[in-house]
C-alpha positions in Angstrom: 3.4 24.6 10.9 2.2 21.0 10.9 -0.7 19.7 8.9 -3.6 18.5 11.0 -5.9 15.6 10.2 -9.2 16.0 12.1 -12.3 13.8 12.4 -14.8 16.1 10.5 -17.7 14.8 12.7 -16.1 15.4 16.1 -13.3 17.8 15.3 -10.9 15.5 17.2 -7.3 15.6 16.1 -6.4 12.3 14.6 -2.8 13.0 13.7 -0.4 15.9 13.0 2.0 15.7 10.1 5.2 17.7 9.3 5.0 19.0 5.8 7.7 17.9 3.3 10.1 20.5 1.9 10.5 20.9 -1.9 13.5 18.5 -2.0 11.5 15.8 -0.3 8.6 16.3 -2.7 10.8 16.1 -5.7 12.4 12.9 -4.3 8.9 11.3 -3.8 7.8 12.3 -7.3 11.0 10.7 -8.8 10.3 7.5 -6.8 6.7 7.4 -8.1 7.9 7.8 -11.7 10.4 5.0 -11.3 7.7 2.8 -9.8 5.3 3.5 -12.6 8.0 2.7 -15.3 8.4 -0.7 -13.6 4.7 -1.2 -13.3 3.9 -0.6 -16.9 6.5 -3.1 -18.0 5.7 -5.8 -15.4 4.0 -8.9 -16.8 0.2 -9.1 -16.4 0.6 -12.1 -14.1 2.7 -10.1 -11.7 0.3 -7.1 -11.7 -2.7 -9.3 -11.1 -0.8 -11.0 -8.3 -0.6 -7.6 -6.6 -4.3 -7.0 -7.0 -5.0 -10.5 -5.6 -2.9 -9.6 -2.5 -4.7 -6.3 -2.1 -8.1 -7.9 -2.4 -7.2 -10.5 0.2 -6.0 -7.8 2.6 -9.1 -5.7 2.0 -11.2 -8.8 2.9 -9.2 -9.7 6.0 -9.1 -6.1 7.4 -12.3 -4.8 6.1 -13.6 -3.5 9.4 -10.3 -1.8 10.3 -10.1 0.0 7.0 -13.8 1.0 7.3 -13.3 2.4 10.8 -10.3 4.5 9.5 -12.5 5.9 6.6 -15.2 6.7 9.1 -12.8 8.4 11.5 -11.0 10.4 8.8 -13.9 11.3 6.6 -16.8 11.3 9.0 -18.8 8.8 6.9 -21.3 6.4 8.5 -19.7 3.0 9.0 -22.1 1.4 6.5 -20.9 3.7 3.8 -17.3 3.0 4.7 -17.8 -0.8 4.6 -19.4 -0.3 1.2 -16.3 1.6 0.0 -14.1 -1.3 1.0 -16.4 -3.8 -0.7 -16.3 -1.7 -3.9 -12.5 -1.7 -3.9 -12.5 -5.4 -3.3 -15.0 -5.9 -6.2 -12.9 -3.8 -8.6 -9.8 -6.0 -7.8 -11.8 -9.1 -8.3 -13.2 -7.8 -11.7 -9.7 -7.1 -13.0 -8.6 -10.6 -12.1 -11.6 -12.1 -13.8 -11.1 -10.0 -16.9 -7.5 -11.2 -17.2 -8.5 -14.8 -16.7 -11.3 -14.6 -19.3 -9.5 -12.5 -21.9 -7.9 -14.2 -24.8 -6.0 -11.0 -25.6 -4.2 -10.2 -22.4 -2.4 -7.3 -23.9 -5.7 -5.3 -24.0 -5.5 -5.2 -20.2 -2.1 -3.6 -20.0 -3.3 0.0 -20.1 -6.0 -0.7 -17.4 -3.6 -2.1 -14.9 
């Protein structure tokens, strides 16, 4: 049986997904663990670079992301736009903290 994503406001089916089997789940978990081991050892400059790229994309595609949030969660578009703005703000704050910190190692656990 497929998993169904519906717009909670209209009930419209957005997309149907085939569930993963146990083997596929285990494989995805292993990939996640491997990615995390890489991430925690990556230099702070590399990690903040990723946040910079995410922040830029959030700004460039703010309306598209907000419309997706509205469609999938049934939120008013204004709240969805605010969510994107908050995510962008978080990314910007992390970059500023890195730039202004004399002890960059303190940021490692946060990123």
